[in-house]
C-alpha positions as CSV (number, residue, x, y, z in Angstrom):
1,M,13.4,-14.8,154.2
2,E,14.0,-14.1,150.6
3,E,15.0,-10.6,151.3
4,S,16.2,-10.3,154.8
5,N,16.2,-7.2,156.9
6,G,18.9,-4.5,156.9
7,Q,21.4,-3.3,154.4
8,G,23.0,-5.5,151.8
9,K,26.3,-6.7,153.3
10,S,29.4,-6.7,151.2
11,L,31.7,-9.6,151.2
12,S,35.4,-9.7,152.2
13,R,38.0,-9.3,149.4
14,R,39.9,-12.2,151.0
15,G,41.6,-14.2,148.2
16,F,40.8,-11.9,145.3
17,L,42.9,-12.5,142.2
18,S,45.2,-9.8,141.1
19,G,43.3,-8.7,138.1
20,A,46.4,-8.8,135.8
21,A,45.7,-8.4,132.1
22,V,45.2,-11.4,130.0
23,A,48.0,-11.7,127.5
24,G,47.4,-10.5,123.9
25,A,46.2,-7.4,122.2
26,A,42.7,-7.1,120.8
27,A,41.8,-7.4,117.2
28,A,41.0,-4.2,115.4
29,L,37.6,-2.8,116.5
30,S,35.3,-0.9,114.4
31,G,33.2,1.0,116.9
32,L,32.6,1.9,120.6
33,I,29.1,2.3,121.9
34,G,29.4,5.9,122.7
35,C,27.4,7.4,119.8
36,S,23.7,7.5,120.0
37,P,21.9,4.7,118.3
38,A,19.9,5.3,115.2
39,G,16.5,7.0,115.8
40,A,13.4,5.0,116.6
41,S,10.0,5.9,117.8
42,A,9.9,7.8,121.1
43,E,6.3,7.0,122.0
44,G,6.5,6.6,125.8
45,A,8.6,4.2,127.8
46,G,8.2,1.3,125.5
47,G,9.0,3.4,122.5
48,A,11.9,5.7,123.3
49,A,13.6,3.4,125.9
50,G,12.5,0.2,124.1
51,N,14.3,1.1,120.9
52,G,17.4,2.7,122.4
53,A,16.7,6.0,120.6
54,Q,18.7,9.1,121.2
55,A,16.8,11.2,123.7
56,P,15.0,14.1,122.2
57,T,14.5,17.3,124.2
58,G,12.5,16.4,127.3
59,Q,13.5,12.8,127.4
60,P,15.6,11.5,130.3
61,S,19.3,12.0,130.1
62,F,20.1,8.3,130.2
63,M,18.5,7.9,126.8
64,T,21.5,9.7,125.2
65,A,24.7,7.7,124.9
66,P,27.9,9.4,126.1
67,T,30.7,10.3,123.7
68,A,32.7,7.3,122.6
69,I,35.9,6.7,124.4
70,A,38.7,6.8,121.7
71,D,41.1,4.0,121.2
72,G,43.9,6.4,122.1
73,D,42.5,6.8,125.6
74,I,42.6,3.0,126.3
75,A,45.5,2.3,128.7
76,E,45.2,-1.5,128.5
77,T,43.4,-4.2,126.5
78,V,42.5,-7.6,127.9
79,E,41.3,-10.6,125.9
80,T,39.0,-13.3,127.2
81,E,36.1,-15.4,126.1
82,V,33.4,-14.2,128.4
83,L,33.1,-10.9,130.2
84,V,30.6,-10.8,133.1
85,I,29.8,-7.3,134.3
86,G,28.7,-7.4,137.9
87,A,29.8,-9.6,140.8
88,G,26.4,-10.2,142.5
89,Y,24.3,-13.3,142.6
90,S,23.5,-13.6,138.9
91,G,27.0,-12.5,137.8
92,L,28.8,-15.0,139.9
93,A,26.4,-17.8,138.9
94,S,27.0,-16.8,135.2
95,A,30.8,-16.8,135.7
96,L,30.7,-20.2,137.5
97,S,28.6,-21.8,134.8
98,A,30.7,-20.5,132.0
99,A,34.0,-21.3,133.6
100,E,33.1,-24.8,134.6
101,N,32.2,-25.5,131.0
102,G,35.7,-24.6,129.8
103,L,35.4,-20.9,129.0
104,Q,37.9,-18.2,130.0
105,V,36.0,-15.7,132.1
106,V,36.7,-12.2,133.5
107,V,34.3,-10.6,136.0
108,A,34.3,-6.8,136.2
109,E,32.7,-5.2,139.3
110,K,32.3,-1.5,140.1
111,T,32.7,-1.9,143.9
112,A,35.6,-3.4,145.9
113,Q,33.9,-6.7,146.5
114,A,31.3,-9.2,145.5
115,N,27.9,-8.2,146.8
116,G,24.8,-9.9,148.2
117,R,21.3,-8.4,148.6
118,G,19.2,-11.1,150.4
119,A,19.0,-14.5,151.9
120,G,17.1,-17.4,150.5
121,T,16.7,-18.8,147.0
122,G,13.4,-20.0,145.6
123,V,13.3,-22.7,142.9
124,I,10.9,-25.3,141.5
125,N,11.6,-28.9,142.5
126,S,15.2,-29.3,143.2
127,S,16.2,-32.9,143.9
128,Y,16.8,-31.9,147.5
129,A,13.3,-30.4,147.9
130,V,11.6,-33.3,146.3
131,E,13.5,-35.7,148.5
132,Q,12.3,-33.7,151.5
133,G,8.7,-33.9,150.5
134,A,8.6,-30.2,149.3
135,E,7.6,-30.9,145.7
136,V,5.6,-28.6,143.6
137,T,3.0,-31.0,142.3
138,D,1.0,-28.6,140.1
139,K,3.5,-26.5,138.1
140,A,0.9,-25.5,135.6
141,S,-1.3,-23.8,138.2
142,A,1.7,-22.2,139.8
143,A,2.9,-20.8,136.5
144,F,-0.6,-19.6,135.7
145,R,-0.7,-17.7,139.0
146,W,2.7,-16.2,138.1
147,M,1.4,-15.0,134.8
148,Q,-1.8,-13.7,136.3
149,T,0.1,-11.7,138.9
150,C,2.1,-10.2,136.0
151,G,-1.1,-9.2,134.1
152,N,-0.2,-11.8,131.5
153,R,2.5,-9.4,130.2
154,A,5.5,-11.4,131.1
155,N,7.3,-13.5,128.5
156,E,5.7,-16.9,129.1
157,S,8.7,-18.7,127.5
158,L,11.0,-17.2,130.2
159,V,8.5,-18.1,133.0
160,S,8.6,-21.7,131.6
161,L,12.4,-21.6,131.5
162,F,12.4,-20.8,135.2
163,F,9.9,-23.5,136.1
164,E,11.8,-26.1,134.1
165,E,15.4,-25.2,134.9
166,S,15.5,-23.6,138.3
167,G,15.5,-27.0,140.2
168,K,18.3,-28.2,138.0
169,A,20.2,-25.0,138.7
170,M,19.9,-25.6,142.5
171,D,21.0,-29.2,142.0
172,W,24.1,-27.9,140.2
173,L,24.9,-25.4,142.9
174,L,24.5,-27.9,145.7
175,E,26.7,-30.4,143.9
176,K,29.3,-27.7,143.4
177,A,29.0,-26.8,147.1
178,E,29.6,-30.2,148.5
179,P,33.3,-29.7,149.4
180,Y,32.3,-26.7,151.6
181,N,30.0,-28.9,153.8
182,V,27.0,-26.7,153.0
183,K,23.8,-27.2,155.0
184,V,20.4,-26.7,153.4
185,D,17.1,-25.7,155.1
186,L,13.8,-25.4,153.4
187,W,11.5,-22.6,154.6
188,D,8.1,-24.0,155.7
189,G,6.4,-20.7,156.4
190,Y,4.9,-20.3,152.9
191,S,1.3,-19.4,152.4
192,R,-1.4,-22.1,152.5
193,N,-4.1,-19.7,151.4
194,P,-6.0,-21.4,148.6
195,L,-6.5,-18.0,146.9
196,L,-2.9,-17.0,147.2
197,P,-0.9,-20.2,147.7
198,D,2.9,-20.2,147.7
199,E,5.0,-23.0,146.4
200,P,7.6,-24.8,148.5
201,G,11.2,-24.6,147.4
202,Y,12.8,-21.7,149.3
203,H,16.3,-22.8,150.0
204,M,18.5,-21.4,152.8
205,L,22.2,-22.3,152.6
206,S,24.7,-22.1,155.5
207,V,27.6,-23.9,157.0
208,D,27.2,-25.5,160.4
209,A,29.4,-24.1,163.1
210,G,32.4,-26.3,163.5
211,A,32.1,-27.9,160.1
212,A,35.3,-28.2,158.1
213,G,35.9,-25.1,156.0
214,V,33.5,-22.9,158.1
215,A,36.4,-20.5,158.7
216,D,36.5,-19.7,155.0
217,F,33.2,-17.8,155.3
218,D,32.0,-14.7,157.0
219,Q,28.7,-16.5,157.7
220,N,26.7,-13.4,156.8
221,A,23.0,-13.4,156.0
222,F,23.8,-13.6,152.3
223,F,25.8,-16.8,152.4
224,T,24.8,-18.1,149.0
225,V,26.6,-15.2,147.2
226,E,29.6,-15.7,149.4
227,L,29.6,-19.4,148.5
228,L,29.4,-18.6,144.8
229,Y,32.3,-16.2,145.1
230,H,34.4,-19.0,146.6
231,L,33.3,-21.4,143.9
232,V,34.1,-19.0,141.1
233,Q,37.6,-18.4,142.5
234,D,38.0,-22.2,142.6
235,E,37.5,-22.1,138.8
236,G,40.3,-19.6,138.3
237,V,38.1,-16.8,137.1
238,E,39.8,-13.4,137.1
239,F,38.1,-10.5,139.0
240,L,38.6,-6.8,138.2
241,F,37.2,-4.9,141.2
242,E,36.6,-1.2,141.4
243,S,36.4,-1.3,137.6
244,P,32.9,-0.1,136.5
245,A,31.9,-0.8,132.9
246,V,31.0,2.5,131.2
247,Q,30.6,1.6,127.5
248,L,30.1,-1.5,125.4
249,V,32.3,-2.1,122.4
250,K,30.8,-3.2,119.0
251,E,32.3,-4.6,115.9
252,G,29.6,-4.1,113.3
253,D,26.3,-5.2,114.9
254,R,28.0,-7.5,117.4
255,V,29.0,-6.6,121.0
256,I,32.5,-7.8,121.5
257,G,33.5,-6.2,124.8
258,A,33.3,-3.3,127.2
259,I,35.4,-0.4,128.4
260,L,36.1,-0.3,132.2
261,D,37.0,2.8,134.1
262,T,39.8,1.7,136.4
263,S,42.3,3.4,138.7
264,D,44.9,2.8,136.0
265,G,42.8,4.4,133.3
266,Y,40.4,2.9,130.8
267,K,40.7,-0.8,130.2
268,K,39.2,-2.5,127.2
269,V,38.1,-6.1,127.7
270,V,37.4,-8.0,124.5
271,A,35.2,-11.1,124.9
272,S,35.1,-13.4,122.0
273,K,32.1,-15.4,123.2
274,G,30.0,-12.7,124.7
275,V,29.3,-10.0,127.3
276,V,26.9,-10.8,130.2
277,L,25.2,-7.8,131.9
278,A,24.7,-8.6,135.6
279,T,24.7,-5.1,136.9
280,G,21.6,-5.3,139.2
281,D,18.5,-3.0,139.1
282,I,17.8,0.7,138.6
283,A,16.8,1.6,142.2
284,G,19.9,3.8,142.7
285,D,19.2,6.1,139.8
286,E,16.4,8.5,140.6
287,E,15.8,9.5,137.0
288,M,15.4,5.9,135.9
289,V,13.1,5.2,138.8
290,D,11.0,8.3,137.8
291,Y,10.8,7.0,134.3
292,Y,10.3,3.3,134.7
293,C,8.9,2.7,138.2
294,P,7.7,5.9,139.9
295,V,5.6,4.0,142.5
296,A,8.9,2.8,144.0
297,K,9.7,6.3,145.2
298,K,7.0,5.9,147.8
299,A,8.9,3.0,149.5
300,Q,12.1,3.1,151.5
301,A,14.9,1.4,149.6
302,I,16.9,-1.0,151.8
303,Y,19.2,-2.8,149.5
304,T,20.6,0.0,147.4
305,P,23.9,1.4,148.8
306,V,24.7,4.9,147.5
307,G,26.2,4.8,144.0
308,V,25.4,1.1,143.4
309,N,22.6,-0.4,141.4
310,T,22.3,2.6,139.2
311,G,21.0,0.8,136.1
312,D,24.5,0.7,134.4
313,G,23.7,-2.4,132.4
314,H,20.3,-1.0,131.4
315,K,21.9,2.2,130.1
316,M,24.7,0.4,128.2
317,A,22.2,-1.9,126.6
318,L,20.1,1.0,125.5
319,W,23.1,2.7,123.9
320,A,23.8,-0.6,122.1
321,G,20.3,-0.6,120.6
322,A,18.6,-3.0,123.0
323,A,15.0,-2.7,124.0
324,M,13.5,-2.4,127.5
325,Q,10.5,-4.4,128.6
326,D,7.4,-2.2,128.8
327,A,7.1,0.2,131.7
328,P,6.2,0.5,134.4
329,F,8.7,-2.0,135.8
330,P,7.5,-4.0,138.8
331,P,8.9,-3.2,142.3
332,M,9.5,-5.9,144.8
333,L,8.0,-4.7,148.1
334,H,7.9,-5.9,151.7
335,P,6.0,-4.3,154.6
336,Q,9.1,-4.3,156.8
337,R,10.1,-0.6,157.0
338,Y,10.1,-0.5,160.8
339,C,11.5,-4.0,161.4
340,D,14.5,-4.3,163.7
341,K,17.4,-6.5,162.4
342,S,16.4,-9.2,164.9
343,S,12.7,-9.2,164.5
344,N,9.7,-8.5,162.3
345,Q,6.6,-6.7,163.2
346,L,3.6,-8.9,164.1
347,Q,1.2,-8.4,161.2
348,G,-0.5,-11.7,160.2
349,P,-4.1,-11.1,158.9
350,F,-4.9,-8.6,161.6
351,M,-6.7,-5.3,161.2
352,F,-4.8,-2.4,159.6
353,V,-5.5,1.3,159.9
354,N,-4.0,4.5,158.5
355,Q,-2.6,7.4,160.5
356,G,-6.1,8.8,160.7
357,G,-7.4,5.6,162.4
358,S,-9.4,4.3,159.5
359,R,-9.3,0.8,158.0
360,F,-8.4,0.8,154.3
361,F,-7.9,-2.6,152.7
362,N,-8.3,-6.4,153.0
363,E,-5.5,-7.5,155.3
364,G,-5.7,-11.2,154.7
365,T,-3.3,-11.0,151.8
366,W,0.4,-11.2,150.8
367,V,3.3,-8.7,151.1
368,Q,3.0,-7.0,147.7
369,P,-0.6,-5.8,148.1
370,K,0.0,-4.9,151.8
371,S,2.9,-2.7,150.8
372,L,1.1,-1.2,147.8
373,Q,-2.1,-0.5,149.8
374,I,0.0,1.3,152.4
375,M,1.8,3.3,149.7
376,Q,-1.4,4.3,147.9
377,N,-3.7,4.9,150.8
378,T,-1.6,6.8,153.3
379,D,-0.2,10.3,153.0
380,D,2.8,9.4,155.1
381,G,3.5,5.8,154.2
382,I,2.7,4.6,157.7
383,A,0.0,2.1,158.7
384,Y,-0.7,0.4,162.0
385,T,-1.9,-3.1,162.8
386,I,-4.5,-3.4,165.5
387,F,-5.0,-6.6,167.6
388,D,-5.9,-7.8,171.1
389,S,-4.6,-10.1,173.8
390,N,-5.9,-13.1,171.9
391,W,-3.4,-12.6,169.1
392,Q,-1.5,-15.8,169.8
393,R,-4.6,-17.9,169.5
394,D,-5.8,-16.0,166.4
395,L,-2.5,-16.2,164.7
396,L,-2.2,-19.9,165.4
397,D,-5.7,-20.4,164.0
398,S,-4.8,-18.5,160.8
399,L,-1.5,-20.2,159.9
400,P,-2.9,-23.5,158.4
401,H,-5.1,-21.3,156.1
402,G,-2.8,-18.4,155.3
403,G,0.8,-17.7,156.2
404,G,3.7,-16.5,154.0
405,M,6.2,-13.7,154.6
406,F,5.4,-11.4,157.5
407,W,2.6,-13.6,158.5
408,D,4.3,-16.8,159.4
409,S,8.0,-16.9,160.6
410,F,11.2,-18.5,159.6
411,R,10.1,-22.0,160.2
412,Y,12.1,-24.8,158.6
413,L,10.8,-28.0,157.2
414,G,11.1,-30.9,159.6
415,T,12.7,-28.8,162.4
416,S,10.0,-26.3,163.6
417,S,6.3,-25.9,163.9
418,Y,3.5,-23.3,164.0
419,E,4.0,-23.1,167.8
420,D,7.6,-21.9,167.0
421,T,6.0,-19.0,165.0
422,I,4.1,-17.9,168.1
423,S,7.2,-18.0,170.2
424,Y,9.1,-16.1,167.6
425,Y,6.5,-13.3,167.5
426,E,6.2,-13.2,171.3
427,N,9.8,-12.3,171.4
428,S,9.5,-10.0,168.3
429,L,6.6,-8.1,169.8
430,Q,8.5,-7.5,173.0
431,E,11.5,-6.2,171.1
432,C,9.3,-3.9,169.0
433,L,7.6,-2.6,172.2
434,E,11.0,-1.7,173.6
435,M,12.1,-0.1,170.3
436,G,8.9,2.0,170.1
437,T,7.6,0.4,166.8
438,A,4.9,-1.5,168.7
439,F,2.4,-0.2,171.3
440,Q,0.4,-1.7,174.1
441,A,-2.6,-0.1,175.9
442,D,-5.6,-1.0,178.1
443,S,-8.1,0.8,175.9
444,I,-8.5,1.7,172.3
445,E,-8.5,5.4,173.2
446,E,-5.1,5.0,174.9
447,L,-3.8,3.0,171.9
448,A,-5.0,5.8,169.6
449,E,-3.0,8.3,171.6
450,Q,0.1,6.2,171.3
451,I,-0.1,5.9,167.5
452,G,-1.2,9.5,167.0
453,A,-4.7,8.6,165.6
454,P,-7.9,10.4,166.5
455,A,-9.4,8.3,169.3
456,D,-13.0,8.6,168.1
457,V,-12.1,7.5,164.6
458,L,-10.0,4.5,165.7
459,K,-12.7,3.5,168.2
460,A,-15.4,3.6,165.5
461,S,-13.1,1.7,163.1
462,V,-12.5,-1.1,165.7
463,E,-16.2,-1.2,166.5
464,R,-17.2,-1.6,162.8
465,Y,-14.5,-4.2,162.3
466,N,-15.8,-6.2,165.3
467,E,-19.3,-6.1,163.9
468,L,-18.0,-7.6,160.6
469,C,-16.2,-10.3,162.6
470,A,-19.3,-11.2,164.5
471,A,-21.3,-11.3,161.3
472,G,-18.7,-13.5,159.7
473,E,-18.7,-11.3,156.5
474,D,-16.5,-8.4,155.6
475,T,-18.8,-6.3,153.5
476,D,-16.3,-3.4,153.6
477,F,-13.2,-5.1,152.0
478,N,-14.2,-8.8,151.5
479,K,-11.6,-10.3,153.7
480,D,-12.0,-14.1,154.0
481,A,-14.2,-14.9,157.0
482,Q,-11.5,-17.3,158.2
483,F,-9.3,-14.3,159.0
484,L,-11.8,-12.1,160.8
485,Y,-10.6,-11.9,164.4
486,Q,-12.2,-9.4,166.8
487,V,-10.3,-6.7,168.6
488,A,-12.2,-6.9,171.9
489,E,-10.1,-8.0,174.9
490,P,-7.4,-5.8,176.5
491,P,-4.5,-5.3,176.4
492,F,-4.6,-4.0,172.9
493,Y,-1.6,-3.8,170.6
494,S,-0.5,-2.0,167.5
495,T,2.6,-2.3,165.3
496,K,3.9,0.4,163.0
497,V,4.2,-0.8,159.4
498,G,5.6,0.8,156.2
499,A,6.7,-0.4,152.8
500,C,10.3,-1.2,151.8
501,L,11.6,-1.5,148.3
502,L,13.9,-4.4,147.8
503,T,14.6,-4.2,144.1
504,I,13.0,-3.2,140.8
505,V,12.7,-6.3,138.7
506,G,12.5,-4.9,135.2
507,G,15.1,-4.7,132.5
508,V,16.4,-5.4,129.0
509,K,14.2,-7.6,126.8
510,V,15.9,-11.0,126.4
511,D,15.0,-14.2,124.6
512,R,15.2,-17.8,126.0
513,N,18.9,-17.8,125.5
514,L,19.0,-14.6,127.6
515,Q,20.4,-12.7,124.6
516,C,19.4,-9.1,124.5
517,L,16.8,-8.1,121.9
518,D,16.6,-4.9,119.9
519,G,13.5,-2.9,119.1
520,E,12.5,-5.4,116.4
521,N,12.8,-8.3,118.8
522,Q,16.0,-9.5,117.1
523,P,18.9,-10.7,119.2
524,I,22.0,-8.5,119.5
525,E,25.0,-10.8,118.9
526,G,27.4,-11.1,121.8
527,L,25.2,-9.4,124.4
528,Y,23.3,-11.2,127.2
529,A,21.6,-10.0,130.4
530,V,20.8,-11.8,133.7
531,G,19.4,-11.0,137.1
532,N,17.7,-7.6,137.5
533,A,19.5,-6.3,134.4
534,S,17.3,-8.6,132.4
535,G,13.6,-8.2,131.8
536,S,10.5,-9.9,130.6
537,V,10.0,-12.6,133.2
538,Y,8.1,-10.1,135.5
539,A,5.6,-7.4,134.6
540,V,3.1,-5.2,136.5
541,D,3.7,-6.9,139.8
542,Y,6.2,-9.3,141.5
543,P,4.8,-12.9,141.8
544,I,5.8,-14.0,145.2
545,N,3.8,-17.3,144.9
546,V,7.3,-18.8,144.4
547,P,9.0,-17.2,147.5
548,G,12.6,-16.2,146.8
549,N,12.2,-16.5,143.0
550,S,14.2,-13.3,142.3
551,H,17.3,-15.1,143.7
552,G,16.1,-18.2,142.0
553,R,16.0,-16.3,138.7
554,C,19.6,-15.0,139.4
555,L,20.8,-18.6,139.9
556,T,18.9,-20.1,137.0
557,W,19.7,-17.4,134.5
558,G,23.4,-17.6,135.5
559,Y,23.5,-21.4,135.2
560,H,21.6,-21.2,131.8
561,V,23.6,-18.4,130.2
562,G,26.9,-20.1,131.0
563,R,25.7,-23.2,129.2
564,V,24.4,-21.1,126.3
565,L,27.8,-19.4,125.9
566,A,29.5,-22.9,126.0
567,G,27.2,-24.2,123.3
568,L,25.5,-26.6,125.7
569,A,22.0,-25.1,125.7
């Protein structure tokens, strides 16, 4: 799905450019962003962080800018038009868009390769989706639900930008990808729940085995990023790998470049058109997580390799005087902590209990509240689904009225059906039973012993739940009567469930041009942010009513910022 199981896979360095310096010396520079920005109010996260103020005593260390790197310490200077910092989804999309529109681009990346963090890409009404009958017919209602999920604290102009431009961005990518014989599938397992409906448009890209050019790809789960890397190379973009950016460079109030820490010493890259921060999220920096998104500490991070995604762009933007969106930042969560690489736990709308055997929330809901309820209502971050031998019948009955991630399966439009979901979960349940993350018993008491819950409590919880199912009304947690399925006929089953953190989707305030804003909401010339380094399109919670929209945002923001830099948007 949008964020597939397992660790983020890095891509091969096959075909990387040499990273040789662009000819020419930089013009005289008046300042490096290494001194602390002028003082601003330090009233909480929105104050101190938002205005980039020097950290007073007791504030997090990242609020204080490091000492400026002197010109005499620079080993090499490179000139270009656009510097993109980060070779992930959003950075590669930015580089591709800028380069195809005639700009000279350098991409700086702290690791040794381009990186992917998930599978599908969700957009609104690409031409391909519309042709396949997967059109979002009521964009206004979908955007309303997005804003509602975000507590109406997101920047509605940016939400509108996504809804209006994301389909065009996917059209652009698919057109660019034609020489690589790319295959497109549309996920059809999205939620049909009228209270929590998802929108179609989750694109999965791949190359058919045997297709011309398939040998050029590793065919990993994060194919779209690998594809973008090839497309960016085709445009002649220069990559500087193992070259983390450590400071931005300003000339007056304008950001004109950055300092990279390379194996050959500090390298200054001067970018006449602009610097694009595409450095990912903050999940790898414990201090930033404590400050901006403490709830994320209760989930297991699955896409944050050690030393990566440490909020580098966020920090450099703060030191340059940029503002952060209001805290707390929203985490993107999935209840997949105990999933095997080849299967997901069977969850659906079935009964959940905590380690003590008690039911604790309305299970007929989507992945964010499932994850948050587990995090907030269990001491150990572990919950268990409880269902009986009729689960195939019950799950099949629920799908036309519910569905979505970890409820339905990876069904593709036009090629699979609800029955395929049942088959998928039959195999998945068997794998989880063999792994010890699912349990089967002939009685509730025996099941309780297997999951470590008090037998009397679990038995009482199941009996109470069955009473509610029989009555057709959940007076305990108000689950829709459609999803009340009794746990009555053995064998009984349970799957172990916990929350995983995929990413933290908060960042630097940006305007509709994706230009970073200062504490007075004024644009900082020459500085842009995309992907999870940028903020304001999400707040409070992650709106998965457009499944895969985080990757869709990466693609759309990259496509858009390249056009902005080229003067086309």
